[in-house]
C-alpha positions in Angstrom: 35.8 109.4 131.4 33.7 108.9 128.2 36.3 106.5 126.9 36.0 104.3 130.0 32.2 104.4 129.8 32.3 103.3 126.2 34.7 100.5 127.0 32.4 99.3 129.8 29.5 99.3 127.5 31.5 97.3 124.9 32.4 94.7 127.6 28.8 94.6 128.8 27.5 94.0 125.2 30.1 91.3 124.6 29.1 89.4 127.8 25.4 89.9 127.0 25.8 88.7 123.4 27.7 85.6 124.6 25.0 84.8 127.1 22.3 85.2 124.5 24.1 83.0 122.0 24.7 80.3 124.6 21.0 80.4 125.5 20.0 80.2 121.9 22.4 77.3 121.3 21.0 75.3 124.3 17.4 76.0 123.2 18.2 74.9 119.6 19.9 71.7 120.9 16.9 71.0 123.2 14.4 71.4 120.3 16.6 69.1 118.1 16.6 66.4 120.8 12.9 66.8 121.3 12.1 66.5 117.6 14.4 63.4 117.4 12.6 61.8 120.3 9.2 62.5 118.8 10.3 61.1 115.4 11.6 58.0 117.2 8.3 57.6 119.0 6.3 58.0 115.8 8.4 55.5 114.0 8.1 53.0 116.9 4.3 53.5 117.2 3.5 53.1 113.5 
């Protein structure tokens, strides 16, 4: 019983970790895109 519980926890953590990394990646890409756009705007405006 304990073995199964530990296995479930492992799977849960794997899925959770994957979701978190995916979220972080998308957030990072979004910020990169935003900064690129702002840099473009600044270059165009000056």
